[in-house]
C-alpha positions in Angstrom: 0.1 0.0 0.2 2.4 2.7 -1.1 1.0 5.7 -3.0 0.5 3.8 -6.2 -1.5 1.2 -4.6 -3.5 3.6 -2.4 -4.6 5.3 -6.0 -5.5 1.8 -7.1 -7.6 1.4 -4.1 -9.2 4.9 -4.7 -10.3 4.1 -8.3 -11.8 0.9 -7.0 -13.7 2.9 -4.5 -15.2 5.0 -7.3 -16.6 1.9 -9.0 -16.8 -1.3 -7.0 -19.1 -2.2 -4.3 -18.0 -3.0 -0.7 -19.4 -4.3 2.6 -22.5 -2.5 3.8 -21.5 0.5 6.1 -22.4 0.0 9.8 -24.4 2.3 11.4 -29.6 7.0 7.9 -42.5 24.2 7.2 -44.0 27.2 8.1 -42.5 30.5 6.9 -39.2 31.0 5.4 -36.7 28.8 7.0 -33.6 31.0 6.1 -35.2 34.1 7.8 -36.3 32.4 11.0 -33.3 30.2 11.7 -30.3 31.0 13.9 -27.1 31.6 11.9 -23.8 33.4 12.7 -22.1 36.1 10.9 -18.2 35.9 9.9 -16.2 38.2 7.8 -13.7 36.3 5.5 -10.6 37.4 3.7 -8.9 35.6 0.8 -10.9 32.3 1.6 -9.6 31.9 5.0 -12.1 32.5 7.9 -11.6 35.3 10.6 -14.4 35.4 13.1 -15.7 38.6 14.4 -14.6 39.1 18.0 -17.2 38.1 20.6 -18.2 40.2 23.7 -16.7 39.5 27.0 -14.4 36.7 25.7 -17.3 34.8 24.4 -16.5 32.6 21.3 -18.1 34.2 18.1 -20.0 31.0 17.5 -21.9 31.7 20.7 -22.0 35.3 20.2 -25.6 35.5 19.0 -27.9 36.7 22.1 -29.3 33.9 24.0 -32.6 34.6 23.1 -32.0 32.9 19.7 -31.3 35.7 17.2 -28.1 36.3 15.2 -27.1 38.1 11.8 -27.2 35.9 8.6 -24.2 33.9 7.5 -22.0 35.0 4.7 -21.5 33.2 1.4 -17.9 32.1 2.4 -16.8 29.9 5.4 -13.5 28.1 6.4 -13.4 24.4 5.2 -11.1 21.6 5.9 -8.0 22.1 8.1 -8.8 26.1 8.2 -11.5 25.5 10.8 -8.7 25.4 13.2 -8.0 29.0 12.3 -11.8 29.9 12.9 -11.4 28.9 16.6 -11.7 25.1 16.4 -8.5 24.5 18.3 -10.3 25.7 21.5 -12.3 22.5 21.6 -9.4 20.3 22.6 -7.9 23.0 24.9 -11.3 23.5 26.7 -12.3 19.6 26.9 -10.7 18.6 30.4 -12.4 21.7 31.9 -15.8 21.1 30.3 -15.7 17.5 31.3 -15.1 18.7 34.9 -17.9 20.9 34.8 -20.2 18.3 33.2 -19.3 16.0 36.2 -19.4 18.5 39.1 -22.7 20.1 37.9 -24.0 16.6 36.9 -24.9 17.1 33.3 -23.9 13.5 33.0 -21.7 10.8 34.5 -20.8 7.1 34.1 -23.8 4.8 34.8 -23.5 2.6 38.1 -20.8 5.1 39.1 -20.7 3.7 42.9 -20.0 0.4 41.7 -17.2 1.5 39.4 -19.2 2.0 36.2 -19.4 0.1 32.9 -17.9 1.6 29.7 -20.5 2.7 27.3 -23.1 3.5 29.8 -24.0 7.0 31.1 -26.6 8.6 33.5 -27.8 12.2 32.5 -28.3 14.4 35.8 -30.9 17.1 36.2 -29.5 19.7 34.0 -28.3 17.4 31.3 -31.5 15.5 31.3 -33.3 18.8 30.8 -31.1 20.2 28.1 -31.4 16.6 26.3 -35.1 16.7 26.7 -35.2 20.4 25.2 -33.0 19.3 22.4 -35.5 16.5 21.4 -38.3 18.9 21.9 -36.6 21.2 19.5 -36.1 18.3 16.9 -39.7 17.5 17.2 -40.6 21.2 16.5 -38.2 21.4 13.6 -39.1 18.3 11.8 -42.2 16.4 13.0 -44.4 19.7 13.4 -43.0 22.0 10.7 -42.4 19.2 8.1 -45.8 17.7 9.1 -44.3 14.1 9.7 -46.0 11.2 11.6 -44.4 9.8 14.8 -44.5 6.3 16.3 -43.2 4.6 19.3 -42.0 0.9 18.6 -40.7 -1.9 20.8 -36.9 -1.7 21.9 -36.8 -5.5 21.5 -37.1 -7.1 18.1 -37.6 -10.7 17.2 -34.9 -12.5 15.2 -37.1 -12.7 11.9 -37.1 -9.0 11.6 -33.4 -8.3 12.0 -32.6 -11.2 9.6 -34.8 -9.8 6.9 -33.1 -6.3 7.5 -29.6 -7.9 7.1 -28.5 -7.1 10.8 -28.1 -10.7 12.0 -25.6 -11.4 9.0 -24.0 -7.9 8.2 -24.2 -5.5 11.2 -20.6 -6.0 12.2 -17.6 -4.0 12.8 -13.9 -5.0 12.1 -12.2 -5.8 15.4 -8.5 -6.3 16.6 -7.2 -7.5 20.1 -4.2 -6.9 22.1 -2.2 -10.3 21.8 -0.5 -9.7 24.9 -3.6 -8.7 26.9 -6.9 -10.2 25.4 -9.1 -8.0 27.6 -8.1 -5.2 25.4 -10.2 -4.8 22.0 -9.9 -2.0 19.5 -12.3 -1.1 16.5 -9.9 -1.4 13.5 -11.3 1.5 11.5 -11.2 3.9 14.2 -7.8 2.9 15.5 -6.6 3.4 11.8 -7.9 6.8 11.9 -6.2 7.8 15.0 -2.8 6.4 13.7 -3.2 8.4 10.4 -4.2 11.5 12.5 -0.9 11.2 14.4 1.2 10.5 11.3 -0.3 13.7 9.6 0.8 15.8 12.7 4.5 14.8 12.1 6.9 17.4 10.8 8.8 17.2 7.6 6.2 15.3 5.7 6.4 15.4 1.9 3.2 16.0 -0.1 2.9 12.6 -1.3 3.1 11.3 2.4 0.4 13.8 3.3 -1.9 12.7 0.5 -1.3 9.0 1.4 -2.2 9.3 5.1 -5.0 11.6 4.1 -6.5 9.0 1.7 -6.1 6.2 4.2 -7.7 8.2 7.0 -10.6 9.1 4.7 -11.2 5.4 3.6 -10.7 3.8 6.9 -14.5 2.7 7.2 -14.5 1.3 3.7 -11.6 -1.2 3.4 -12.5 -4.8 3.1 -11.3 -7.2 5.8 -8.2 -8.2 3.6 -7.4 -4.7 2.9 -7.5 -3.6 6.4 -5.2 -6.5 7.5 -2.7 -5.5 4.7 -2.7 -1.9 5.8 -2.2 -2.8 9.5 0.7 -4.9 8.3 2.2 -2.1 6.2 2.2 0.6 8.9 2.9 -2.0 11.6 0.2 -0.8 13.9 0.4 -2.1 17.4 -1.8 -1.8 20.5 -1.9 1.9 21.4 -1.4 1.4 25.3 0.8 -1.5 25.4 2.7 -1.5 22.2 2.0 -5.2 21.8 1.1 -7.0 18.5 -2.4 -7.0 17.5 -4.5 -9.9 16.1 -5.7 -9.7 12.4 -9.0 -7.8 12.0 -12.0 -10.1 12.3 -15.8 -9.3 12.2 -17.8 -8.8 15.3 -21.6 -8.4 15.4 -22.7 -5.4 17.3 -26.3 -6.5 18.4 -27.2 -7.5 21.9 -29.1 -10.9 21.8 -31.8 -11.5 24.3 -34.1 -14.6 24.7 -37.8 -13.7 24.8 -40.3 -15.5 27.1 -39.7 -17.8 30.1 -38.5 -20.7 27.9 -36.1 -18.6 26.0 -37.0 -20.3 22.9 -37.8 -17.2 20.8 -34.6 -15.3 19.9 -34.7 -11.6 20.1 -32.3 -8.6 20.1 -32.3 -5.2 21.7 -33.0 -3.0 18.6 -29.8 -1.6 17.0 -31.5 1.3 15.5 -35.3 2.8 15.5 -35.4 2.7 11.7 -36.6 -0.9 11.5 -39.7 -0.2 13.7 -40.8 2.6 11.1 -40.6 0.0 8.1 -42.5 -2.5 9.9 -45.5 0.0 10.5 -45.3 1.7 7.1 -48.5 -0.1 5.9 -50.4 1.1 8.9 -49.0 4.8 8.6 -49.7 5.1 4.9 -53.3 4.3 5.7 -53.5 7.0 8.3 -52.2 9.3 5.6 -55.0 8.5 3.3 -52.6 6.4 1.2 -50.7 9.4 -0.1 -47.1 9.9 -1.0 -44.7 11.5 -0.1 -44.9 11.4 3.6 -42.5 10.9 6.5 -42.5 9.0 9.9 -40.4 9.7 12.7 -39.4 7.9 15.9 -37.2 9.1 18.9 -35.9 6.4 21.3 -33.3 4.2 22.6 -31.0 2.0 20.4 -28.4 -0.4 21.7 -25.0 -1.6 20.1 -22.4 -3.6 21.8 -19.5 -1.3 20.9 -16.2 -2.9 20.6 -14.3 0.0 22.5 -16.7 2.5 23.9 -15.1 5.7 24.9 -14.9 9.4 24.2 -17.7 10.0 26.8 -21.2 10.1 25.0 -19.9 9.8 21.6 -19.8 6.1 21.4 -22.1 4.5 23.9 -23.7 1.0 24.1 -27.2 2.5 24.9 -27.9 5.7 23.1 -30.7 7.9 21.8 -31.6 8.2 18.2 -34.1 10.2 16.3 -34.8 8.9 12.9 -37.0 10.0 10.0 -38.1 7.6 7.2 -39.4 9.9 4.4 -41.4 7.6 1.8 -41.3 8.8 -1.9 -42.1 8.0 -5.3 -38.5 6.4 -6.5 -39.3 7.8 -9.9 -39.2 11.5 -8.7 -36.5 13.3 -6.7 -38.4 16.5 -6.4 -39.3 18.3 -3.1 -42.1 20.9 -3.0 -40.2 23.1 -0.7 -36.7 22.9 -2.3 -36.7 26.2 -3.6 -37.1 27.7 -0.1 -33.7 26.1 1.0 -31.8 26.5 -2.4 -30.1 29.7 -1.3 -28.5 28.0 2.1 -24.7 27.9 1.8 -23.3 24.4 2.8 -19.9 22.9 3.1 -19.7 19.8 1.2 -16.9 17.1 1.3 -17.6 15.2 -1.7 -16.2 11.7 -2.3 -14.0 13.0 -5.2 -12.4 15.4 -2.8 -11.6 12.7 -0.2 -10.2 10.3 -2.5 -8.0 13.0 -4.0 -6.9 14.2 -0.5 -8.5 17.7 -1.3 -10.3 20.3 1.0 -14.1 20.4 1.2 -15.8 23.3 -0.6 -18.8 25.6 -0.1 -21.7 26.3 -2.4 -25.5 27.0 -2.1 -27.9 24.0 -2.1 -29.4 25.3 -5.2 -26.0 25.3 -6.9 -25.1 21.9 -5.5 -28.1 20.4 -7.3 -27.7 22.2 -10.5 -24.1 20.8 -10.7 -24.9 17.3 -9.6 -23.1 17.4 -6.3 -26.5 16.6 -4.8 -28.5 14.4 -7.1 -32.0 14.5 -5.3 -34.0 17.6 -4.3 -35.3 15.5 -1.3 -31.8 14.7 -0.1 -30.6 18.3 -0.5 -33.8 19.5 1.4 -33.0 17.1 4.3 -29.3 18.4 4.3 -30.5 22.1 4.6 -33.0 21.3 7.5 -30.4 19.3 9.4 -27.9 22.2 8.9 -30.5 24.7 10.2 -31.5 22.4 13.3 -28.0 22.1 14.4 -27.2 25.9 14.2 -30.4 26.8 16.0 -29.6 24.3 18.6 -26.1 25.6 19.4 -23.7 24.2 17.0 -21.4 26.9 15.3 -22.0 27.0 11.6 -18.4 27.2 10.5 -17.6 23.9 12.2 -20.3 21.9 10.3 -19.7 19.9 7.0 -21.6 17.4 5.0 -19.3 14.4 3.9 -20.5 12.0 1.0 -20.0 8.4 1.8 -17.2 6.8 -0.5 -18.7 4.1 -2.7 -17.1 1.3 -0.7 -18.7 2.7 2.5 -22.3 2.5 1.1 -24.6 -0.6 1.1 -25.1 -2.1 -2.2 -28.6 -0.9 -2.3 -28.1 2.8 -1.4 -28.2 5.5 -3.9 -26.4 8.2 -2.0 -25.5 8.9 1.7 -24.2 12.2 3.4 -22.9 12.3 7.1 -23.1 15.5 8.8 -20.0 15.9 10.7 -19.2 18.4 13.3 -15.8 19.6 14.3 -15.0 19.0 18.0 -12.2 18.0 20.4 -12.3 14.4 18.7 -11.9 16.0 15.3 -14.6 15.6 12.8 -17.5 13.6 14.3 -20.3 12.2 12.5 -23.8 13.3 14.4 -26.2 12.8 11.5 -26.4 10.4 8.7 -28.7 11.1 5.6 -29.2 8.2 3.5 -31.2 7.5 0.1 -31.9 3.9 1.1 -34.0 3.1 -2.2 -36.6 0.5 -1.4 -34.5 -2.2 0.0 -36.2 -2.3 3.5 -39.7 -2.4 2.6 -38.6 -5.1 -0.2 -36.9 -7.3 2.4 -39.6 -7.2 4.9 -42.3 -7.6 2.1 -40.5 -10.8 1.0 -39.9 -12.2 4.5 -43.4 -11.4 5.8 -45.1 -12.2 2.7 -46.8 -8.9 3.2 -47.6 -6.6 0.1 -46.0 -3.2 0.8 -46.3 -1.8 -2.5 -47.9 1.5 -3.2 -50.9 1.6 -5.3 -51.5 4.6 -7.5 -54.6 4.7 -9.8 -53.6 6.0 -13.4 -55.8 8.7 -15.1 -55.9 6.5 -18.1 -55.1 2.9 -18.3 -51.9 1.8 -20.1 -50.9 -1.5 -21.7 -47.9 -3.0 -20.5 -45.8 -6.1 -21.3 -45.0 -8.4 -18.3 -42.8 -11.5 -17.7 -44.9 -14.4 -16.2 -44.2 -18.0 -15.4 -45.9 -20.3 -17.7 -48.9 -22.2 -16.3 -47.2 -25.6 -17.3 -43.9 -24.5 -15.7 -45.6 -23.6 -12.5 -47.0 -27.2 -12.4 -43.5 -28.6 -13.0 -41.9 -26.4 -10.1 -44.5 -27.7 -7.7 -43.8 -31.1 -8.7 -39.9 -30.8 -8.6 -40.1 -29.4 -5.1 -42.7 -31.6 -3.9 -44.2 -30.3 -0.4 -42.4 -27.2 -0.8 -43.5 -26.6 -4.4 -46.3 -24.4 -3.7 -44.2 -22.1 -1.4 -41.5 -21.8 -4.1 -43.9 -21.1 -7.0 -45.7 -18.3 -4.9 -42.2 -16.9 -4.1 -41.5 -16.8 -7.9 -44.9 -15.1 -8.5 -44.4 -12.5 -6.2 -41.1 -11.4 -7.4 -40.8 -7.8 -9.0 -40.3 -7.7 -12.8 -36.5 -6.9 -12.5 -35.8 -10.2 -10.5 -37.9 -12.2 -13.0 -35.9 -10.8 -15.8 -32.8 -12.1 -13.8 -34.2 -15.6 -13.6 -35.4 -15.5 -17.3 -31.7 -14.9 -18.3 -30.3 -17.7 -16.2 -27.6 -19.9 -18.0 -26.8 -22.0 -14.9 -28.2 -23.1 -11.7 -28.9 -20.4 -8.9 -29.5 -20.9 -5.3 -32.3 -18.7 -4.0 -33.5 -18.4 -0.3 -37.1 -19.0 0.4 -38.3 -18.3 4.0 -34.7 -18.9 5.2 -34.2 -22.2 3.2 -32.0 -22.8 0.1 -33.4 -24.0 -3.3 -31.8 -24.4 -6.6 -33.4 -23.0 -9.6 -32.2 -24.2 -13.1 -33.1 -22.6 -16.6 -34.5 -26.1 -17.4 -37.0 -25.8 -14.7 -38.0 -22.2 -15.4 -40.0 -21.2 -18.4 -41.6 -17.7 -19.0 -43.8 -15.9 -21.3 -44.5 -12.3 -22.1 -48.1 -11.1 -21.7 -49.7 -7.8 -22.5 -51.9 -6.5 -19.7 -54.1 -3.4 -19.5 -52.7 -1.7 -16.2 -55.1 0.9 -14.5 -53.2 0.8 -11.2 -49.3 1.6 -11.1 -47.8 -0.5 -8.3 -44.3 0.3 -6.6 -42.3 0.0 -3.7 -41.6 3.5 -2.2 -38.2 4.7 -2.0 -37.0 5.8 1.6 -34.8 9.1 2.4 -33.4 8.5 6.0 -32.1 11.2 8.2 -30.7 9.7 11.3 -29.8 11.8 14.2 -27.6 10.7 17.1 -28.9 12.9 19.9 -26.2 12.2 22.5 -23.5 13.2 19.9 -25.3 16.4 19.0 -25.6 16.9 22.9 -21.8 16.7 23.2 -20.8 19.1 20.3 -23.2 21.6 21.5 -21.7 21.7 24.7 -18.2 22.1 23.4 -19.2 24.8 21.0 -21.1 26.9 23.5 -18.6 26.6 26.3 -16.3 29.6 26.9 -14.4 31.3 29.7 -14.8 34.9 30.8 -11.7 36.9 31.0 -10.6 37.5 34.5 -10.9 41.1 35.8 -7.4 42.3 36.7 -8.7 44.5 39.5 -10.1 41.2 41.2 -8.1 38.7 43.3 -10.7 36.0 42.7 -8.8 33.3 40.8 -12.0 31.2 40.1 -12.6 30.2 36.4 -15.6 31.9 35.2 -16.9 29.2 32.8 -20.2 30.0 30.9 -22.2 27.6 28.6 -23.7 30.0 26.0 -26.6 27.8 25.2 -29.6 29.1 23.2 -32.8 29.5 25.1 -34.3 26.7 23.1 -31.8 24.0 24.5 -30.9 25.6 27.7 -31.9 23.5 30.8 -33.5 26.3 32.6 -34.7 29.6 31.0 -34.3 31.7 34.2 -32.6 31.6 37.7 -34.4 33.3 40.6 -32.0 35.0 42.9 -33.0 36.8 46.0 -30.3 39.5 46.8 -29.7 37.9 50.2 -31.3 35.6 52.6 -33.0 38.4 54.4 -35.0 39.0 51.1 -35.6 35.2 50.7 -37.2 35.0 54.4 -39.5 37.9 53.7 -43.2 36.8 53.2 -43.8 39.1 50.2 -40.9 37.6 48.4 -42.2 34.0 49.0 -45.6 35.1 47.9 -44.5 37.0 44.7 -42.1 34.3 43.6 -44.7 31.5 44.2 -47.1 33.3 41.8 -44.1 34.2 39.3 -43.3 30.4 39.1 -46.7 29.7 38.4 -46.8 32.1 35.6 -43.7 30.6 34.2 -45.1 27.0 34.5 -48.4 27.9 32.6 -45.9 29.3 29.8 -44.1 26.2 29.7 -40.8 27.9 31.0 -38.5 26.0 33.4 -36.7 27.7 36.3 -34.0 27.3 38.9 -33.4 29.3 42.0 -30.3 29.9 44.5 -31.3 31.0 47.9 -27.9 30.5 49.3 -25.8 33.0 51.1 -23.2 33.3 48.4 -22.6 36.7 46.8 -24.9 37.7 43.9 -21.9 37.6 41.5 -21.0 34.1 42.5 -24.5 32.9 42.0 -24.7 34.6 38.6 -21.6 32.5 37.7 -23.2 29.2 39.1 -26.2 29.5 36.7 -24.0 30.9 33.8 -22.0 27.5 33.8 -25.5 25.6 33.7 -26.3 27.6 30.7 -29.2 29.4 32.1 -29.9 32.5 29.7 -31.5 35.0 32.2 -31.2 35.8 35.9 -34.0 37.5 37.9 -32.6 39.2 40.9 -35.3 40.2 43.7 -33.9 42.9 46.1 -35.0 45.1 48.8 -36.3 47.7 46.3 -38.6 44.8 44.8 -40.4 44.5 48.1 -41.6 48.1 48.0 -42.0 48.7 44.2 -42.6 45.3 42.8 -39.7 45.6 40.2 -36.9 43.2 39.6 -33.5 43.1 37.7 -33.3 41.0 34.8 -29.8 39.9 33.7 -28.8 38.5 30.1 -26.2 36.0 30.5 -23.7 36.8 27.5 -23.8 40.5 27.4 -24.2 40.4 31.4 -26.5 43.7 30.7 -29.3 44.2 33.2 -32.6 46.1 33.1 -35.2 46.9 35.6 -38.9 46.0 34.9 -42.1 45.1 36.8 -42.2 41.5 38.0 -45.6 41.3 36.6 -44.3 41.9 32.9 -41.4 39.5 33.5 -42.8 35.9 32.6 -44.3 36.9 29.4 -41.3 38.8 28.4 -39.0 35.9 29.1 -41.4 33.7 27.0 -41.0 36.2 24.1 -37.0 36.3 24.4 -36.9 32.5 24.7 -39.0 31.9 21.6 -37.2 34.7 19.5 -40.2 36.9 19.2 -38.2 39.8 20.6 -34.4 40.5 21.0 -32.6 41.6 24.0 -31.6 44.9 22.4 -35.5 45.6 21.9 -36.0 44.8 25.6 -32.9 47.1 26.6 -34.5 49.9 24.7 -37.9 49.6 26.4 -36.8 49.3 30.0 -34.4 51.3 32.3 -30.7 49.9 32.4 -29.9 48.5 35.9 
């Protein structure tokens, strides 16, 4: 695998199939979405300075408003120049904050914990729920999707039909000197290539070689992976011991069903299959109309080889998936024009294989030039981009990477991963796949259930079809004896494309019917072509699948919004003033209620006023927290800043007399004085983006 061999692999990747990749509106979106403003020079990003030390990606006000994005942005390695290096620098402090404030921590922690399992604490659970609520608002409500909730345990037959039993594998290597240590081969290879790329004095050929290997790590065959490990002499990273040859490992958790344990089941590896199983019933509820989408949010389970890096590689995690069912003959989307102007960073397969940088263009341009071949896929890419930036991900650290041909499953037409730059490098957070009709066809065949879409034609048409001759059908039943009827019915139900393949047979072929092999020969099969009048067009819908890893999105949001305020030179306080600049939509609490001191908190009028105020907040759907400790008010502001609370209300001695309170905005640290009676509805409007902090500051007296 020198440079020439790598080019050979690259060219094969452009044409040859490979193993399936392991794991898929109201108003003007572009006007209502949160985006950030950058100024660029000569194609290299320079981010506008942020107030009070805040990163520019988080510099929009916490009410959820920001200026529009420019038509240029940094790509590839230049994200480091746009502030990306701060993620690694802040990682340790952020992890300490998350543990100390109990955003999350290892599950079963008092027993020592088990890798790959985590518990979300009160602020983390609230933030995650808000993120899911925002996802539902953005996709389910605005795009008028259906939503279902399916079982977390699936029977063997379902996952056999979907291919998970046979092919849901990762390549694994183990430490020969310590067989308790296992590594996922592709991730280990990526890490080794990253380290090699950091070395000084590399030639351009070496840089290109290491870059191509890194980009293709998830698409090598088992033999290619073994050859690459030998070429680079890769050893166990912790011990330096030799590694075993790569081998396949199935990622599903098996579980017996029922007291006898005779029915084999698995914890579901993805939420998508539950949607496919219920497609038939969902389209009935949609008055048998296409296109339409079905969503599901829930837990999925994968027995990860080497779970690590916090929430990004867990054995139990939350997915939010959409299956958008379409007519495969059409790639148009009714709302595509509304998203066409959006600028997106693309990392096309051609650029990856050539070791080149990503590029930026509008979605409209991407569709016109063939970068994106389907308007539906393009629409989902933009909607995903907007969801992430609304939720707190910085726009300049988002890109969409196309799968290499060897990464994609044989049935997939196109796949794009939304990758977000963080302390771990580029992290896949969302997968958007054109899965064609594979899943519905697989379940239709295995369950003997008709899942085709029937469309009444305006005018009947005459169509030539291939059918098994009547005498041939009798011969098939005689040949296979007691299984003959089953095999004949299986042939009769095959789509025309597969019947054409059988008609063209020149030798025997083994087919699988209800999990059993049968040999079909050209002598046994005899077809004829008939003309039929067709008044109903029948086809299996194609599927576009956006699949969101909620825990990964949660992680990158925290990294992108975390910053530290500059220390006041006149103050001897050495405490790090960390802030989570979360937008209001994902913040765990919308407002912190702070009495000036404990004398105020003991006053009966304060207790009465705050009880009524909390009732108002609850009726408006706003969550709150309070801190009535004896700490100084500045210290309590800081405590809530590091929880990401966008607003703080201070009730002081004057409030007891005039009913007015002080409202503080987290990022600008500006304060206003206003009546307590106005505050709940004002907070509602700020949190929903109906008004901006600048409007509020102009309306009320500065404190």
